[in-house]
C-alpha positions in Angstrom: 79.2 59.7 67.3 76.6 57.0 67.0 76.7 54.1 69.4 74.9 50.8 68.9 74.8 48.7 72.0 73.3 45.2 71.8 73.0 43.2 75.0 71.9 39.7 74.0 71.3 38.5 77.5 71.5 40.0 80.9 71.7 37.5 83.7 70.6 38.8 87.1 71.1 36.3 89.9 69.7 36.7 93.3 67.7 39.8 92.8 64.8 40.2 95.1 62.3 41.3 92.4 59.1 40.0 91.1 58.7 38.8 87.6 56.4 41.6 86.7 59.2 44.2 87.5 61.5 42.9 84.7 60.3 45.4 82.1 60.7 48.3 84.4 64.2 47.3 85.3 65.1 46.8 81.7 63.8 50.3 80.8 65.8 51.8 83.7 69.0 49.9 82.5 68.4 51.3 79.0 67.8 54.8 80.2 70.8 55.0 82.5 73.2 53.3 80.0 72.0 55.8 77.3 72.8 58.7 79.7 76.2 57.4 80.6 77.2 56.7 77.1 76.0 60.0 75.9 78.3 61.7 78.4 81.3 60.2 76.6 81.7 57.2 78.8 83.2 54.6 76.5 86.6 53.1 76.4 88.9 54.2 73.5 89.2 50.5 72.5 85.4 50.4 71.8 85.1 53.8 70.2 86.2 52.5 66.8 84.0 49.5 67.0 84.3 46.1 68.7 82.6 43.5 70.7 82.8 42.1 74.2 81.7 38.5 74.2 81.2 38.4 78.0 81.2 41.2 80.5 80.9 40.5 84.2 79.6 43.5 86.1 80.7 44.3 89.6 78.5 43.2 92.5 75.9 45.7 93.5 74.1 46.1 96.8 70.4 46.6 97.0 68.3 47.6 100.0 65.1 45.7 100.7 62.3 47.3 98.8 64.5 49.0 96.2 62.5 50.4 93.3 62.9 48.8 89.8 64.2 52.2 88.6 66.9 52.2 91.2 67.8 48.6 90.6 68.0 49.2 86.8 70.2 52.3 87.3 72.7 50.3 89.5 72.8 47.5 87.0 73.5 50.0 84.2 76.4 51.6 86.2 77.9 48.2 86.8 77.7 47.3 83.1 79.0 50.7 82.1 82.1 50.3 84.2 83.1 47.3 82.1 82.7 49.2 78.8 84.1 52.5 80.0 87.4 51.1 81.3 90.6 52.3 79.7 92.7 49.4 78.2 
């Protein structure tokens, strides 16, 4: 199965990160979402195609000094929950 995922915009409010860490967080989100989707984590509703115009991820908790890789992985898991839900 081939999955094409396009995230037009990812809004991250209140993250204690520096602007220079954005690309590292983005790479971590992509890597973790790829891993989760490759393991079959996609709702049956989206397996045949579809779009979600807006997805609100759950809140995540970060500890002070969290690495960009750790932040990105948590964001990816929060997004994945929204696209892996069963209808």
